[in-house]
Residue, then its C-alpha position, 0 to 999 in steps of 0.5 A: m480746428f480740424y473742422i475748418i481745415k476739412v472744409l477748406i480742403l474739400y472746397y479746394l478739391s471740389i474745384k480741382p484735384t491737387h496736393g496738400y502743398e498747394i492747399q497749404k500755399f493758398i492758405q498762406v498767400n491769403h493769410m488765413d493761417s494768421w487767424t485760423k492757426i492752421q499748420s501744414g502738418s494738420i493739413y496732411y493729417a486732415l487729408n489722410k483722415l478725409e481719405k479714410e472717410g471716403l470723402i476724397v481719393l488719391s488719384r495719382e502721384v507726381g514727381i520723383g523721390a522726395k519730391v513726390r506729391k500725392i494728388y487727391s480728388i473729391t468724391e461724390k460723398g465728399k461733395s455732399g459732405l462739403k455742402e452739409l459742412v457749409k450749411q452747418e457753418l452758416n448756423c454757427k455763432i461767429c464768437d461764443v458768448g462765453s469763454d473759459k477764460f471768463i471764469i479764470y479770474p477767481l482762481l488767480n490766488t493760485l499764482d504768484k503775483n509777479v508771475m501773473f503780471n508777467e504772463l498778462k503783460e506778455h499776452i497783451e503784447m501778443l494781442n497788440s502785435q496781432k492788432i497792428y498786423l491786422e490793421k496793416w492788412q485792413k489798409i491793404k485789403v479794404n478799398e472802395q471795391t471791397l465787399e461790405v461783408e469783408k469790411i465788417t469782418f475786419q471791423m469785428m476782428l479788430s474790435n474783438l482784439e481791442y476788447q481782449i486787450k481791455w479785458h486783460n488790462a482790467l485784470i491787471d488793474d483788478m488783480e488784488s481784488c481778484i486774489e481776494a475773490g479767489k480767497e473767498i471762493a476757496n473759503l466758501i468751497l471749504k465751508f459748504d458742500f455744494s451737493n446740498a445746493k438747491g436750484i437757483d432762480f433769478d431772485t435767489a441769484e440776485d441775493i447771492e450776487n449782492l452777498k458776493y459783492q458785499i463780501l468782496n467790497n467790505p472785508d470787515t463783514a465778510p465772515e457774516k456775509l459768507e454765512q448768509l451766502i451759504e444759507a442762500l445757497k441752501r434755499 
C-alpha cells in the first residue's frame, strides 16, 4: 500500500508544492480510495517517511493554530525516484496469478460450518456492493471520448469482482467437500513426515493429484489411497 501512496505523492509534488490535505482530497474526488484503500493517515505517514528519505522537503507552513498546513516540495532525488517507481510499476503484474486465499479451502474444517457460511455470505455481499458501485462509476466515466485503456480498466475490475463472487459462491456450494478435503490433508500430515518427501516432477505430480481426487470422491477406498499417496510422496 505504501508503494502507491509514495508514487501519488511524488507525482503530485512534481507538478506543484502542496500539503497532504490537498493530495487527500484529489484522491477522494477521483475515487482512487475506493479501490486502493488509501487512508488519510497513511498519506501523512508517507509524507514524513518521504521527507526522511530526502525525496521531498518541507518548504513552509501556512495558516494559523490548528489549521497550519505543511507545504512540501519534491527534491531532485525525489524526481529521479518517481521516474524509477513509474518504470517499476510498468513491469508489475496487474493481478498476481496466485492468491493466499486460493489455499484456504482445505483449512475450512477448522471452522464451524455456520460461522463459515455467514462469513462467506457477508463477504459476497460486500463484493456485490463494490460491483454495483463500480458499475455506476463506469456509466458516469465511460463514453465515446473515454480512452480505450480506461474502458478496459473498468472491464477488468468488474470481471475480477464477478470471478471473486463466483469463487466464493462455489466455496459455499463445495463446503462439505472442502471440509472432507481438510480432514484428509490433516490425516496425511499426521501420518507422513514431509521432510522425507522427494522433489516432485510433473509425472509424480499427476499421480498425486489423481490419488487426491480418488480419496475425496470415494471415501470407501480413502485409507488405501492415502497409503498410496504417502508412497508417491516418498518417490
